[in-house]
C-alpha distance (Angstrom), angle and dihedral (degrees) to the residues before:
residue distance angle dihedral
M1 . . .
S2 3.76 . .
Y3 3.74 132.4 .
K4 3.78 135.7 -168.1
R5 3.78 126.4 -119.0
M6 3.76 131.7 -172.5
N7 3.76 118.9 -147.7
W8 3.79 118.8 -124.9
M9 3.83 94.5 -100.6
R10 3.76 91.5 57.9
I11 3.79 92.0 46.2
M12 3.81 91.0 51.8
T13 3.81 90.5 47.1
L14 3.77 89.8 55.6
L15 3.81 94.9 43.0
I16 3.79 97.3 45.7
G17 3.77 103.0 31.5
G18 3.76 100.8 23.6
S19 3.77 86.2 -140.6
A20 3.78 128.3 136.9
L21 3.79 90.8 -149.8
V22 3.79 127.9 83.1
A23 3.76 131.0 -168.1
C24 3.75 115.5 -118.7
G25 3.76 139.2 162.4
E26 3.76 139.1 171.6
S27 3.77 89.5 -90.6
S28 3.76 137.3 10.1
T29 3.81 89.5 -105.1
A30 3.80 96.4 49.0
E31 3.77 120.6 99.9
P32 3.80 104.1 -90.7
R33 3.76 123.1 -122.1
L34 3.78 127.7 -161.1
R35 3.75 121.3 -113.2
E36 3.75 135.4 167.5
L37 3.77 117.2 -85.1
V38 3.79 108.8 -92.6
F39 3.76 125.0 -165.7
C40 3.77 122.1 -138.6
E41 3.77 107.7 -122.8
N42 3.79 115.6 -149.2
P43 3.75 132.0 -179.1
D44 3.78 113.1 -114.8
V45 3.79 96.8 -111.2
S46 3.75 135.9 150.5
A47 3.78 121.7 -107.9
P48 3.81 109.6 -52.5
S49 3.75 119.6 -107.7
C50 3.77 134.4 -167.5
A51 3.79 127.1 -135.2
V52 3.82 95.5 -179.7
S53 3.80 123.4 82.7
G54 3.79 120.0 -125.2
Y55 3.81 97.8 46.0
S56 3.81 101.8 94.2
M57 3.78 133.7 93.7
A58 3.82 88.7 -108.5
D59 3.81 93.9 49.0
D60 3.80 115.2 20.6
S61 3.82 96.0 158.4
A62 3.83 97.1 117.2
L63 3.81 93.0 44.9
R64 3.81 90.0 47.5
T65 3.82 89.3 54.0
K66 3.83 91.4 50.9
L67 3.80 92.3 48.6
E68 3.81 92.5 44.5
G69 3.80 85.7 61.0
C70 3.80 88.1 58.5
A71 3.79 92.1 48.3
S72 3.80 100.1 39.5
A73 3.80 96.0 45.7
G74 3.79 86.1 77.8
C75 3.76 93.3 -103.8
H76 3.79 114.3 91.8
G77 3.79 102.1 11.7
T78 3.76 130.1 95.5
G79 3.79 106.9 -58.4
G80 3.80 89.9 11.7
T81 3.77 120.2 175.1
A82 3.80 98.1 -144.8
V83 3.77 121.6 123.5
T84 3.79 86.6 -114.1
T85 3.77 123.5 86.4
W86 3.78 97.4 -144.0
N87 3.78 129.0 92.7
I88 3.78 136.4 -163.6
D89 3.80 107.9 -128.4
L90 3.79 106.7 -160.3
S91 3.80 95.2 170.7
G92 3.81 91.1 104.2
S93 3.76 128.8 85.2
S94 3.81 97.5 -94.0
V95 3.78 144.3 24.8
Q96 3.79 87.5 -121.1
A97 3.82 89.3 61.1
A98 3.83 88.4 53.8
L99 3.81 94.0 47.7
I100 3.82 99.8 45.6
P101 3.85 94.1 74.4
L102 3.82 88.2 53.0
T103 3.83 91.5 62.9
S104 3.81 88.6 83.0
V105 3.81 97.1 45.2
I106 3.79 121.4 93.3
G107 3.81 121.7 -145.7
L108 3.79 129.4 -145.2
S109 3.81 91.8 -85.9
G110 3.81 91.6 58.3
D111 3.81 92.1 -109.7
Y112 3.80 123.5 118.8
L113 3.80 113.5 -98.8
V114 3.79 86.7 -125.2
D115 3.80 111.5 17.6
E116 3.78 106.2 -156.0
F117 3.82 92.5 -171.2
D118 3.81 97.5 45.8
P119 3.81 109.5 18.6
D120 3.81 91.9 -177.1
C121 3.82 88.0 65.6
S122 3.81 93.9 54.0
Y123 3.80 109.5 131.8
M124 3.81 91.5 -140.7
L125 3.80 90.4 55.7
T126 3.79 94.1 50.5
K127 3.81 91.9 47.1
V128 3.81 92.8 63.5
T129 3.81 93.5 50.2
D130 3.79 126.9 85.2
R131 3.84 88.7 -107.7
P132 3.82 102.5 53.0
A133 3.78 122.5 -174.4
G134 3.80 112.7 -122.6
G135 3.78 112.4 1.6
S136 3.77 134.1 -16.8
R137 3.77 132.0 -6.8
M138 3.79 114.5 -97.6
P139 2.87 133.7 -91.7
L140 3.77 91.9 39.5
T141 3.80 92.4 -142.8
P142 3.81 125.6 44.3
P143 2.90 145.3 -71.6
H144 3.79 90.4 79.1
W145 3.78 123.2 -167.3
S146 3.81 113.2 -79.3
S147 3.80 120.4 -121.5
D148 3.83 88.7 -107.1
E149 3.82 91.3 53.1
I150 3.81 90.6 48.3
D151 3.82 90.7 49.7
C152 3.80 89.3 49.5
F153 3.81 92.2 49.3
R154 3.80 89.1 50.8
A155 3.83 90.4 49.0
Y156 3.83 89.5 49.7
L157 3.83 91.4 51.7
H158 3.81 90.0 49.4
E159 3.79 90.4 49.1
M160 3.81 88.7 50.6
S161 3.80 92.3 52.1
N162 3.82 94.5 53.3
C-alpha cells in the first residue's frame, strides 16, 4: 500500500497562501518557477535498514565512493557540466557534511535534494531509483545503483534526519 505525504514547505504554502502552487527551481538561488503542487508518494515501509557496509555515519566510505562518481563524472562536482546548478562537495570529513547544504536546494521535481523532514522524498534518493522524479535515472549510464545501495542510501538519509 502506498500513501502520499506533503513536505512541510508545501503544507505551509497551503496554510499561509491557500495556493495550490509552489515556487521551485533547480537551486535555491535560481529564479523560481511555478508548478502544480505535487505530493511525494512513498511506499508504506518500516524503518529502512542497510545490509551493505560503508553506508553509515560511522563508516560512509562506500556511500562516498558512489557520490564521488556523481561529482567526478563532470556532472555534480565543482565546475560540473550538468544541467543542474548544484554540486556535491566531498572535500569535507564526511558525506553528511556534503549533504547538509543540499537540504535547502530544490530539485527539478520540486522536492528538496535532501529532505531532512521526509528523507524518502529526497530528490537525490528518487533519482537513483528506477522511477526517478523529474527527468532521467542517475547515473545516466550504467551501472545504476543496486536495490541494496538504494536502501542503504535511504537508511543513511533517515539516520541523518534523526
